[in-house]
MARDO-155575 format. One record per residue (C-alpha): residue in three letters; x, y negated, z negated. Coordinates in steps of 0.1 Angstrom, whole numbers, padded with zeros to 4 digits. Layout:
BEGIN
<rec><residuo>ALA</residuo><x>X</x><y>Y</y><z>Z</z></rec>
...
***
This chain:
BEGIN
<rec><residuo>MET</residuo><x>0314</x><y>-0367</y><z>-0168</z></rec>
<rec><residuo>ASN</residuo><x>0297</x><y>-0333</y><z>-0162</z></rec>
<rec><residuo>LEU</residuo><x>0268</x><y>-0330</y><z>-0186</z></rec>
<rec><residuo>ARG</residuo><x>0257</x><y>-0296</y><z>-0171</z></rec>
<rec><residuo>PRO</residuo><x>0288</x><y>-0274</y><z>-0177</z></rec>
<rec><residuo>ARG</residuo><x>0290</x><y>-0240</y><z>-0160</z></rec>
<rec><residuo>LEU</residuo><x>0291</x><y>-0209</y><z>-0182</z></rec>
<rec><residuo>VAL</residuo><x>0307</x><y>-0176</y><z>-0176</z></rec>
<rec><residuo>VAL</residuo><x>0296</x><y>-0148</y><z>-0200</z></rec>
<rec><residuo>ILE</residuo><x>0321</x><y>-0120</y><z>-0205</z></rec>
<rec><residuo>PHE</residuo><x>0300</x><y>-0093</y><z>-0222</z></rec>
<rec><residuo>LEU</residuo><x>0319</x><y>-0063</y><z>-0235</z></rec>
<rec><residuo>GLN</residuo><x>0301</x><y>-0029</y><z>-0237</z></rec>
<rec><residuo>TYR</residuo><x>0313</x><y>0001</y><z>-0256</z></rec>
<rec><residuo>ASP</residuo><x>0286</x><y>0019</y><z>-0275</z></rec>
<rec><residuo>THR</residuo><x>0258</x><y>0019</y><z>-0250</z></rec>
<rec><residuo>GLU</residuo><x>0237</x><y>0042</y><z>-0271</z></rec>
<rec><residuo>LYS</residuo><x>0238</x><y>0023</y><z>-0305</z></rec>
<rec><residuo>TYR</residuo><x>0236</x><y>-0011</y><z>-0288</z></rec>
<rec><residuo>ALA</residuo><x>0216</x><y>-0001</y><z>-0258</z></rec>
<rec><residuo>ASP</residuo><x>0196</x><y>-0033</y><z>-0257</z></rec>
<rec><residuo>ALA</residuo><x>0224</x><y>-0057</y><z>-0266</z></rec>
<rec><residuo>PHE</residuo><x>0228</x><y>-0072</y><z>-0231</z></rec>
<rec><residuo>GLU</residuo><x>0190</x><y>-0078</y><z>-0228</z></rec>
<rec><residuo>HIS</residuo><x>0190</x><y>-0095</y><z>-0261</z></rec>
<rec><residuo>LEU</residuo><x>0218</x><y>-0117</y><z>-0250</z></rec>
<rec><residuo>ARG</residuo><x>0201</x><y>-0126</y><z>-0218</z></rec>
<rec><residuo>SER</residuo><x>0170</x><y>-0136</y><z>-0237</z></rec>
<rec><residuo>HIS</residuo><x>0191</x><y>-0159</y><z>-0259</z></rec>
<rec><residuo>LEU</residuo><x>0205</x><y>-0175</y><z>-0228</z></rec>
<rec><residuo>SER</residuo><x>0171</x><y>-0177</y><z>-0209</z></rec>
<rec><residuo>ARG</residuo><x>0168</x><y>-0214</y><z>-0213</z></rec>
<rec><residuo>VAL</residuo><x>0202</x><y>-0221</y><z>-0197</z></rec>
<rec><residuo>ASP</residuo><x>0199</x><y>-0230</y><z>-0160</z></rec>
<rec><residuo>PRO</residuo><x>0205</x><y>-0197</y><z>-0143</z></rec>
<rec><residuo>GLU</residuo><x>0223</x><y>-0215</y><z>-0115</z></rec>
<rec><residuo>ARG</residuo><x>0250</x><y>-0225</y><z>-0140</z></rec>
<rec><residuo>VAL</residuo><x>0256</x><y>-0190</y><z>-0155</z></rec>
<rec><residuo>ALA</residuo><x>0275</x><y>-0160</y><z>-0143</z></rec>
<rec><residuo>TYR</residuo><x>0277</x><y>-0126</y><z>-0161</z></rec>
<rec><residuo>ILE</residuo><x>0307</x><y>-0103</y><z>-0162</z></rec>
<rec><residuo>LEU</residuo><x>0299</x><y>-0070</y><z>-0179</z></rec>
<rec><residuo>VAL</residuo><x>0329</x><y>-0049</y><z>-0189</z></rec>
<rec><residuo>ASN</residuo><x>0323</x><y>-0013</y><z>-0198</z></rec>
<rec><residuo>ASN</residuo><x>0352</x><y>-0006</y><z>-0222</z></rec>
<rec><residuo>LYS</residuo><x>0342</x><y>0031</y><z>-0226</z></rec>
<rec><residuo>ASP</residuo><x>0347</x><y>0036</y><z>-0188</z></rec>
<rec><residuo>GLU</residuo><x>0383</x><y>0025</y><z>-0180</z></rec>
<rec><residuo>GLY</residuo><x>0395</x><y>0019</y><z>-0145</z></rec>
<rec><residuo>ASN</residuo><x>0395</x><y>-0008</y><z>-0118</z></rec>
<rec><residuo>ARG</residuo><x>0362</x><y>-0004</y><z>-0101</z></rec>
<rec><residuo>SER</residuo><x>0336</x><y>-0032</y><z>-0100</z></rec>
<rec><residuo>SER</residuo><x>0300</x><y>-0033</y><z>-0088</z></rec>
<rec><residuo>ASN</residuo><x>0275</x><y>-0060</y><z>-0081</z></rec>
<rec><residuo>LEU</residuo><x>0244</x><y>-0057</y><z>-0104</z></rec>
<rec><residuo>GLY</residuo><x>0226</x><y>-0086</y><z>-0087</z></rec>
<rec><residuo>ARG</residuo><x>0229</x><y>-0123</y><z>-0083</z></rec>
<rec><residuo>LYS</residuo><x>0258</x><y>-0136</y><z>-0104</z></rec>
<rec><residuo>THR</residuo><x>0262</x><y>-0104</y><z>-0124</z></rec>
<rec><residuo>VAL</residuo><x>0291</x><y>-0080</y><z>-0120</z></rec>
<rec><residuo>LEU</residuo><x>0299</x><y>-0048</y><z>-0138</z></rec>
<rec><residuo>LEU</residuo><x>0336</x><y>-0039</y><z>-0143</z></rec>
<rec><residuo>GLN</residuo><x>0353</x><y>-0008</y><z>-0156</z></rec>
<rec><residuo>GLY</residuo><x>0372</x><y>-0017</y><z>-0188</z></rec>
<rec><residuo>ASP</residuo><x>0405</x><y>-0015</y><z>-0206</z></rec>
<rec><residuo>ASN</residuo><x>0403</x><y>-0003</y><z>-0242</z></rec>
<rec><residuo>THR</residuo><x>0441</x><y>-0002</y><z>-0247</z></rec>
<rec><residuo>GLU</residuo><x>0439</x><y>-0031</y><z>-0272</z></rec>
<rec><residuo>ARG</residuo><x>0402</x><y>-0025</y><z>-0279</z></rec>
<rec><residuo>GLU</residuo><x>0380</x><y>-0056</y><z>-0274</z></rec>
<rec><residuo>PHE</residuo><x>0409</x><y>-0079</y><z>-0266</z></rec>
<rec><residuo>SER</residuo><x>0421</x><y>-0060</y><z>-0236</z></rec>
<rec><residuo>GLY</residuo><x>0385</x><y>-0056</y><z>-0225</z></rec>
<rec><residuo>PHE</residuo><x>0379</x><y>-0093</y><z>-0227</z></rec>
<rec><residuo>GLN</residuo><x>0411</x><y>-0098</y><z>-0209</z></rec>
<rec><residuo>LYS</residuo><x>0399</x><y>-0075</y><z>-0181</z></rec>
<rec><residuo>GLY</residuo><x>0369</x><y>-0097</y><z>-0176</z></rec>
<rec><residuo>LEU</residuo><x>0390</x><y>-0129</y><z>-0177</z></rec>
<rec><residuo>ASP</residuo><x>0414</x><y>-0114</y><z>-0152</z></rec>
<rec><residuo>PHE</residuo><x>0385</x><y>-0108</y><z>-0128</z></rec>
<rec><residuo>VAL</residuo><x>0373</x><y>-0145</y><z>-0133</z></rec>
<rec><residuo>ARG</residuo><x>0408</x><y>-0157</y><z>-0125</z></rec>
<rec><residuo>GLU</residuo><x>0415</x><y>-0134</y><z>-0096</z></rec>
<rec><residuo>ASN</residuo><x>0381</x><y>-0143</y><z>-0079</z></rec>
<rec><residuo>ARG</residuo><x>0385</x><y>-0180</y><z>-0088</z></rec>
<rec><residuo>LEU</residuo><x>0351</x><y>-0183</y><z>-0104</z></rec>
<rec><residuo>GLU</residuo><x>0343</x><y>-0218</y><z>-0112</z></rec>
<rec><residuo>TYR</residuo><x>0333</x><y>-0225</y><z>-0149</z></rec>
<rec><residuo>ASP</residuo><x>0337</x><y>-0250</y><z>-0177</z></rec>
<rec><residuo>VAL</residuo><x>0331</x><y>-0227</y><z>-0207</z></rec>
<rec><residuo>ILE</residuo><x>0334</x><y>-0189</y><z>-0213</z></rec>
<rec><residuo>LEU</residuo><x>0312</x><y>-0171</y><z>-0238</z></rec>
<rec><residuo>PHE</residuo><x>0331</x><y>-0140</y><z>-0250</z></rec>
<rec><residuo>VAL</residuo><x>0307</x><y>-0116</y><z>-0266</z></rec>
<rec><residuo>ASN</residuo><x>0306</x><y>-0079</y><z>-0274</z></rec>
<rec><residuo>ASP</residuo><x>0277</x><y>-0055</y><z>-0278</z></rec>
<rec><residuo>SER</residuo><x>0278</x><y>-0055</y><z>-0316</z></rec>
<rec><residuo>PHE</residuo><x>0271</x><y>-0093</y><z>-0319</z></rec>
<rec><residuo>GLU</residuo><x>0238</x><y>-0086</y><z>-0336</z></rec>
<rec><residuo>VAL</residuo><x>0250</x><y>-0059</y><z>-0359</z></rec>
<rec><residuo>HIS</residuo><x>0245</x><y>-0081</y><z>-0391</z></rec>
<rec><residuo>GLY</residuo><x>0209</x><y>-0090</y><z>-0382</z></rec>
<rec><residuo>PRO</residuo><x>0191</x><y>-0113</y><z>-0358</z></rec>
<rec><residuo>SER</residuo><x>0216</x><y>-0132</y><z>-0337</z></rec>
<rec><residuo>TYR</residuo><x>0228</x><y>-0166</y><z>-0348</z></rec>
<rec><residuo>LEU</residuo><x>0224</x><y>-0175</y><z>-0311</z></rec>
<rec><residuo>SER</residuo><x>0186</x><y>-0173</y><z>-0316</z></rec>
<rec><residuo>ASN</residuo><x>0189</x><y>-0202</y><z>-0341</z></rec>
<rec><residuo>HIS</residuo><x>0207</x><y>-0226</y><z>-0317</z></rec>
<rec><residuo>ASN</residuo><x>0201</x><y>-0244</y><z>-0285</z></rec>
<rec><residuo>ILE</residuo><x>0226</x><y>-0226</y><z>-0263</z></rec>
<rec><residuo>SER</residuo><x>0228</x><y>-0254</y><z>-0237</z></rec>
<rec><residuo>TRP</residuo><x>0238</x><y>-0277</y><z>-0265</z></rec>
<rec><residuo>LEU</residuo><x>0264</x><y>-0253</y><z>-0278</z></rec>
<rec><residuo>ILE</residuo><x>0279</x><y>-0250</y><z>-0243</z></rec>
<rec><residuo>LEU</residuo><x>0279</x><y>-0288</y><z>-0239</z></rec>
<rec><residuo>LYS</residuo><x>0295</x><y>-0294</y><z>-0273</z></rec>
<rec><residuo>ALA</residuo><x>0323</x><y>-0269</y><z>-0266</z></rec>
<rec><residuo>TYR</residuo><x>0329</x><y>-0286</y><z>-0232</z></rec>
<rec><residuo>LEU</residuo><x>0328</x><y>-0322</y><z>-0243</z></rec>
<rec><residuo>VAL</residuo><x>0348</x><y>-0318</y><z>-0275</z></rec>
<rec><residuo>ARG</residuo><x>0372</x><y>-0292</y><z>-0261</z></rec>
<rec><residuo>ALA</residuo><x>0367</x><y>-0270</y><z>-0292</z></rec>
<rec><residuo>VAL</residuo><x>0361</x><y>-0233</y><z>-0297</z></rec>
<rec><residuo>LEU</residuo><x>0327</x><y>-0226</y><z>-0313</z></rec>
<rec><residuo>GLY</residuo><x>0321</x><y>-0194</y><z>-0332</z></rec>
<rec><residuo>LEU</residuo><x>0317</x><y>-0179</y><z>-0367</z></rec>
<rec><residuo>VAL</residuo><x>0346</x><y>-0191</y><z>-0388</z></rec>
<rec><residuo>ALA</residuo><x>0354</x><y>-0170</y><z>-0419</z></rec>
<rec><residuo>THR</residuo><x>0375</x><y>-0181</y><z>-0448</z></rec>
<rec><residuo>ARG</residuo><x>0399</x><y>-0162</y><z>-0470</z></rec>
<rec><residuo>TRP</residuo><x>0412</x><y>-0173</y><z>-0503</z></rec>
<rec><residuo>ASP</residuo><x>0443</x><y>-0152</y><z>-0509</z></rec>
<rec><residuo>LYS</residuo><x>0477</x><y>-0161</y><z>-0497</z></rec>
<rec><residuo>ALA</residuo><x>0480</x><y>-0139</y><z>-0466</z></rec>
<rec><residuo>ARG</residuo><x>0508</x><y>-0149</y><z>-0443</z></rec>
<rec><residuo>ILE</residuo><x>0518</x><y>-0137</y><z>-0408</z></rec>
<rec><residuo>LYS</residuo><x>0549</x><y>-0148</y><z>-0389</z></rec>
<rec><residuo>GLY</residuo><x>0555</x><y>-0174</y><z>-0416</z></rec>
<rec><residuo>LYS</residuo><x>0520</x><y>-0189</y><z>-0413</z></rec>
<rec><residuo>THR</residuo><x>0494</x><y>-0190</y><z>-0441</z></rec>
<rec><residuo>ILE</residuo><x>0461</x><y>-0176</y><z>-0430</z></rec>
<rec><residuo>THR</residuo><x>0431</x><y>-0192</y><z>-0446</z></rec>
<rec><residuo>LYS</residuo><x>0406</x><y>-0189</y><z>-0417</z></rec>
<rec><residuo>TRP</residuo><x>0399</x><y>-0167</y><z>-0387</z></rec>
<rec><residuo>LEU</residuo><x>0375</x><y>-0166</y><z>-0359</z></rec>
<rec><residuo>GLY</residuo><x>0349</x><y>-0138</y><z>-0356</z></rec>
<rec><residuo>THR</residuo><x>0354</x><y>-0124</y><z>-0321</z></rec>
<rec><residuo>ASP</residuo><x>0321</x><y>-0108</y><z>-0315</z></rec>
<rec><residuo>CYS</residuo><x>0307</x><y>-0140</y><z>-0300</z></rec>
<rec><residuo>PHE</residuo><x>0325</x><y>-0173</y><z>-0294</z></rec>
<rec><residuo>PHE</residuo><x>0326</x><y>-0201</y><z>-0268</z></rec>
<rec><residuo>VAL</residuo><x>0359</x><y>-0213</y><z>-0253</z></rec>
<rec><residuo>PRO</residuo><x>0362</x><y>-0243</y><z>-0229</z></rec>
<rec><residuo>LYS</residuo><x>0383</x><y>-0237</y><z>-0198</z></rec>
<rec><residuo>VAL</residuo><x>0411</x><y>-0260</y><z>-0209</z></rec>
<rec><residuo>ILE</residuo><x>0418</x><y>-0237</y><z>-0238</z></rec>
<rec><residuo>VAL</residuo><x>0414</x><y>-0205</y><z>-0219</z></rec>
<rec><residuo>ASP</residuo><x>0439</x><y>-0217</y><z>-0194</z></rec>
<rec><residuo>LYS</residuo><x>0465</x><y>-0226</y><z>-0220</z></rec>
<rec><residuo>LEU</residuo><x>0460</x><y>-0194</y><z>-0239</z></rec>
<rec><residuo>GLY</residuo><x>0469</x><y>-0172</y><z>-0209</z></rec>
<rec><residuo>SER</residuo><x>0464</x><y>-0138</y><z>-0224</z></rec>
<rec><residuo>LEU</residuo><x>0439</x><y>-0131</y><z>-0252</z></rec>
<rec><residuo>VAL</residuo><x>0461</x><y>-0102</y><z>-0264</z></rec>
<rec><residuo>SER</residuo><x>0487</x><y>-0113</y><z>-0290</z></rec>
<rec><residuo>VAL</residuo><x>0497</x><y>-0079</y><z>-0303</z></rec>
<rec><residuo>ASP</residuo><x>0499</x><y>-0051</y><z>-0278</z></rec>
<rec><residuo>LYS</residuo><x>0511</x><y>-0015</y><z>-0277</z></rec>
<rec><residuo>ILE</residuo><x>0547</x><y>-0026</y><z>-0277</z></rec>
<rec><residuo>SER</residuo><x>0547</x><y>-0055</y><z>-0302</z></rec>
<rec><residuo>ILE</residuo><x>0527</x><y>-0035</y><z>-0328</z></rec>
<rec><residuo>GLY</residuo><x>0561</x><y>-0018</y><z>-0333</z></rec>
<rec><residuo>GLU</residuo><x>0571</x><y>-0050</y><z>-0352</z></rec>
<rec><residuo>TYR</residuo><x>0545</x><y>-0041</y><z>-0378</z></rec>
<rec><residuo>LEU</residuo><x>0540</x><y>-0003</y><z>-0378</z></rec>
<rec><residuo>PRO</residuo><x>0562</x><y>0026</y><z>-0368</z></rec>
<rec><residuo>GLU</residuo><x>0550</x><y>0048</y><z>-0340</z></rec>
<rec><residuo>SER</residuo><x>0549</x><y>0080</y><z>-0361</z></rec>
<rec><residuo>PHE</residuo><x>0532</x><y>0084</y><z>-0395</z></rec>
<rec><residuo>PRO</residuo><x>0558</x><y>0073</y><z>-0422</z></rec>
<rec><residuo>GLY</residuo><x>0540</x><y>0089</y><z>-0451</z></rec>
<rec><residuo>PRO</residuo><x>0514</x><y>0075</y><z>-0475</z></rec>
<rec><residuo>ASP</residuo><x>0536</x><y>0048</y><z>-0490</z></rec>
<rec><residuo>ASP</residuo><x>0549</x><y>0016</y><z>-0474</z></rec>
<rec><residuo>VAL</residuo><x>0531</x><y>0022</y><z>-0441</z></rec>
<rec><residuo>PHE</residuo><x>0542</x><y>-0012</y><z>-0427</z></rec>
<rec><residuo>MET</residuo><x>0577</x><y>-0017</y><z>-0414</z></rec>
<rec><residuo>ALA</residuo><x>0600</x><y>-0033</y><z>-0441</z></rec>
<rec><residuo>THR</residuo><x>0608</x><y>-0061</y><z>-0416</z></rec>
<rec><residuo>ALA</residuo><x>0572</x><y>-0066</y><z>-0404</z></rec>
<rec><residuo>PRO</residuo><x>0564</x><y>-0104</y><z>-0402</z></rec>
<rec><residuo>ILE</residuo><x>0535</x><y>-0101</y><z>-0426</z></rec>
<rec><residuo>ASN</residuo><x>0535</x><y>-0106</y><z>-0464</z></rec>
<rec><residuo>SER</residuo><x>0525</x><y>-0080</y><z>-0490</z></rec>
<rec><residuo>VAL</residuo><x>0492</x><y>-0098</y><z>-0497</z></rec>
<rec><residuo>TYR</residuo><x>0481</x><y>-0094</y><z>-0461</z></rec>
<rec><residuo>ARG</residuo><x>0494</x><y>-0058</y><z>-0459</z></rec>
<rec><residuo>GLU</residuo><x>0474</x><y>-0048</y><z>-0490</z></rec>
<rec><residuo>SER</residuo><x>0443</x><y>-0066</y><z>-0477</z></rec>
<rec><residuo>ILE</residuo><x>0444</x><y>-0048</y><z>-0444</z></rec>
<rec><residuo>ILE</residuo><x>0449</x><y>-0014</y><z>-0460</z></rec>
<rec><residuo>ASN</residuo><x>0421</x><y>-0021</y><z>-0485</z></rec>
<rec><residuo>TRP</residuo><x>0397</x><y>-0032</y><z>-0458</z></rec>
<rec><residuo>LEU</residuo><x>0403</x><y>-0001</y><z>-0436</z></rec>
<rec><residuo>THR</residuo><x>0404</x><y>0025</y><z>-0464</z></rec>
<rec><residuo>GLU</residuo><x>0378</x><y>0011</y><z>-0489</z></rec>
<rec><residuo>ARG</residuo><x>0356</x><y>-0017</y><z>-0476</z></rec>
<rec><residuo>TRP</residuo><x>0350</x><y>-0011</y><z>-0439</z></rec>
<rec><residuo>HIS</residuo><x>0318</x><y>0007</y><z>-0428</z></rec>
<rec><residuo>SER</residuo><x>0339</x><y>0034</y><z>-0411</z></rec>
<rec><residuo>LYS</residuo><x>0366</x><y>0036</y><z>-0438</z></rec>
<rec><residuo>PHE</residuo><x>0392</x><y>0064</y><z>-0436</z></rec>
<rec><residuo>ALA</residuo><x>0422</x><y>0076</y><z>-0453</z></rec>
<rec><residuo>ILE</residuo><x>0456</x><y>0068</y><z>-0439</z></rec>
<rec><residuo>GLU</residuo><x>0473</x><y>0101</y><z>-0430</z></rec>
<rec><residuo>GLU</residuo><x>0490</x><y>0117</y><z>-0401</z></rec>
<rec><residuo>SER</residuo><x>0458</x><y>0127</y><z>-0384</z></rec>
<rec><residuo>SER</residuo><x>0444</x><y>0091</y><z>-0386</z></rec>
<rec><residuo>TRP</residuo><x>0477</x><y>0073</y><z>-0378</z></rec>
<rec><residuo>THR</residuo><x>0468</x><y>0065</y><z>-0342</z></rec>
<rec><residuo>LEU</residuo><x>0434</x><y>0051</y><z>-0354</z></rec>
<rec><residuo>PHE</residuo><x>0451</x><y>0031</y><z>-0381</z></rec>
<rec><residuo>ARG</residuo><x>0476</x><y>0015</y><z>-0357</z></rec>
<rec><residuo>SER</residuo><x>0448</x><y>0007</y><z>-0333</z></rec>
<rec><residuo>LYS</residuo><x>0426</x><y>-0010</y><z>-0360</z></rec>
<rec><residuo>VAL</residuo><x>0456</x><y>-0030</y><z>-0373</z></rec>
<rec><residuo>LYS</residuo><x>0462</x><y>-0042</y><z>-0338</z></rec>
<rec><residuo>ALA</residuo><x>0426</x><y>-0054</y><z>-0335</z></rec>
<rec><residuo>ILE</residuo><x>0428</x><y>-0072</y><z>-0369</z></rec>
<rec><residuo>LEU</residuo><x>0461</x><y>-0089</y><z>-0360</z></rec>
<rec><residuo>ASN</residuo><x>0449</x><y>-0099</y><z>-0326</z></rec>
<rec><residuo>GLU</residuo><x>0418</x><y>-0115</y><z>-0341</z></rec>
<rec><residuo>VAL</residuo><x>0438</x><y>-0136</y><z>-0366</z></rec>
<rec><residuo>MET</residuo><x>0465</x><y>-0145</y><z>-0341</z></rec>
<rec><residuo>LEU</residuo><x>0440</x><y>-0158</y><z>-0317</z></rec>
<rec><residuo>TYR</residuo><x>0430</x><y>-0183</y><z>-0343</z></rec>
<rec><residuo>VAL</residuo><x>0466</x><y>-0192</y><z>-0350</z></rec>
<rec><residuo>ARG</residuo><x>0475</x><y>-0197</y><z>-0314</z></rec>
<rec><residuo>ILE</residuo><x>0445</x><y>-0219</y><z>-0306</z></rec>
<rec><residuo>ARG</residuo><x>0453</x><y>-0241</y><z>-0336</z></rec>
<rec><residuo>GLU</residuo><x>0489</x><y>-0243</y><z>-0326</z></rec>
<rec><residuo>LEU</residuo><x>0478</x><y>-0255</y><z>-0291</z></rec>
<rec><residuo>GLY</residuo><x>0462</x><y>-0284</y><z>-0309</z></rec>
<rec><residuo>TYR</residuo><x>0426</x><y>-0275</y><z>-0306</z></rec>
<rec><residuo>MET</residuo><x>0398</x><y>-0271</y><z>-0332</z></rec>
<rec><residuo>ILE</residuo><x>0378</x><y>-0239</y><z>-0340</z></rec>
<rec><residuo>LEU</residuo><x>0345</x><y>-0249</y><z>-0355</z></rec>
<rec><residuo>PRO</residuo><x>0312</x><y>-0234</y><z>-0366</z></rec>
<rec><residuo>TYR</residuo><x>0283</x><y>-0234</y><z>-0342</z></rec>
<rec><residuo>ASP</residuo><x>0260</x><y>-0256</y><z>-0363</z></rec>
<rec><residuo>ILE</residuo><x>0284</x><y>-0286</y><z>-0370</z></rec>
<rec><residuo>PRO</residuo><x>0267</x><y>-0317</y><z>-0355</z></rec>
<rec><residuo>LEU</residuo><x>0283</x><y>-0336</y><z>-0326</z></rec>
<rec><residuo>PHE</residuo><x>0290</x><y>-0368</y><z>-0346</z></rec>
<rec><residuo>ALA</residuo><x>0310</x><y>-0346</y><z>-0371</z></rec>
<rec><residuo>PHE</residuo><x>0330</x><y>-0331</y><z>-0342</z></rec>
<rec><residuo>THR</residuo><x>0341</x><y>-0366</y><z>-0331</z></rec>
<rec><residuo>LYS</residuo><x>0351</x><y>-0376</y><z>-0366</z></rec>
<rec><residuo>ILE</residuo><x>0370</x><y>-0344</y><z>-0372</z></rec>
<rec><residuo>ARG</residuo><x>0387</x><y>-0346</y><z>-0338</z></rec>
<rec><residuo>GLY</residuo><x>0398</x><y>-0382</y><z>-0345</z></rec>
<rec><residuo>ALA</residuo><x>0413</x><y>-0373</y><z>-0379</z></rec>
<rec><residuo>PHE</residuo><x>0429</x><y>-0342</y><z>-0364</z></rec>
<rec><residuo>ARG</residuo><x>0446</x><y>-0362</y><z>-0337</z></rec>
<rec><residuo>ARG</residuo><x>0457</x><y>-0390</y><z>-0360</z></rec>
<rec><residuo>GLY</residuo><x>0472</x><y>-0365</y><z>-0384</z></rec>
<rec><residuo>LYS</residuo><x>0490</x><y>-0348</y><z>-0356</z></rec>
<rec><residuo>LYS</residuo><x>0505</x><y>-0380</y><z>-0344</z></rec>
<rec><residuo>VAL</residuo><x>0517</x><y>-0390</y><z>-0378</z></rec>
<rec><residuo>PHE</residuo><x>0534</x><y>-0357</y><z>-0383</z></rec>
<rec><residuo>LEU</residuo><x>0550</x><y>-0357</y><z>-0349</z></rec>
<rec><residuo>GLN</residuo><x>0565</x><y>-0391</y><z>-0356</z></rec>
<rec><residuo>ARG</residuo><x>0582</x><y>-0379</y><z>-0387</z></rec>
<rec><residuo>GLU</residuo><x>0612</x><y>-0366</y><z>-0368</z></rec>
<rec><residuo>ASN</residuo><x>0634</x><y>-0362</y><z>-0399</z></rec>
<rec><residuo>HIS</residuo><x>0608</x><y>-0347</y><z>-0421</z></rec>
<rec><residuo>ALA</residuo><x>0593</x><y>-0319</y><z>-0400</z></rec>
<rec><residuo>PRO</residuo><x>0580</x><y>-0290</y><z>-0420</z></rec>
<rec><residuo>PRO</residuo><x>0596</x><y>-0256</y><z>-0414</z></rec>
<rec><residuo>ASP</residuo><x>0564</x><y>-0240</y><z>-0399</z></rec>
<rec><residuo>SER</residuo><x>0536</x><y>-0252</y><z>-0378</z></rec>
<rec><residuo>ILE</residuo><x>0522</x><y>-0285</y><z>-0391</z></rec>
<rec><residuo>PHE</residuo><x>0488</x><y>-0269</y><z>-0391</z></rec>
<rec><residuo>ASN</residuo><x>0496</x><y>-0240</y><z>-0414</z></rec>
<rec><residuo>GLY</residuo><x>0467</x><y>-0233</y><z>-0437</z></rec>
<rec><residuo>GLN</residuo><x>0441</x><y>-0250</y><z>-0415</z></rec>
***
């Protein structure tokens, strides 16, 4: 068993003025990780294109893809990893705002230990948020989601996910019309998202978000873009869970990982054996 897993860091840049020192801070958090086991892929999502440049040993800078904001940017880095057949065991996806809420949580953890836990347990590690309303999307109740500003994903899950983008410029049409429909009922009547979640998204973007704005014709493109980002974030959580993998907080101890994983697998086996009593949605709804 490999007890020194290799790490690829896909670091997404966008606001190089506001977060000018973000990459240096990240490197300092990772300074205790064996540099022979780490490679850095920097994606500049404010500079879109297909050029790449070598910034030094095991560090590459790519032009980005901001079509689906951070998700298409992360995907650009992941595509580079796959096309160049870089060897790794875990990927750290992180963007330049990862310290926006204060000193990074990475500074409070042994990063080598986090990498090893993600690899050994085959679980995604990150900040897991909980919601208490009854939001539903595509028939699934959403009680948790993964903060996507900084999260570790083992290779086995990366491979099974394929693309990180769940809702793109085409499929957003399931949720929102292309043109501003007026101030009322902005979501499509047939959108696979319940009224609770619709209201939650609107309230967040127009009242609670730090860059809140009114939904009107002049802001419609921005609104569609932000909704895509929100849906991509929550759908990433849903897709990982439906693949049968856990998404857990950074600081859960390893012995708890093994207990949770054992209970998770036993529960999955029991449900799958109930051929005549299968629930209508995913067996992991609400998890």
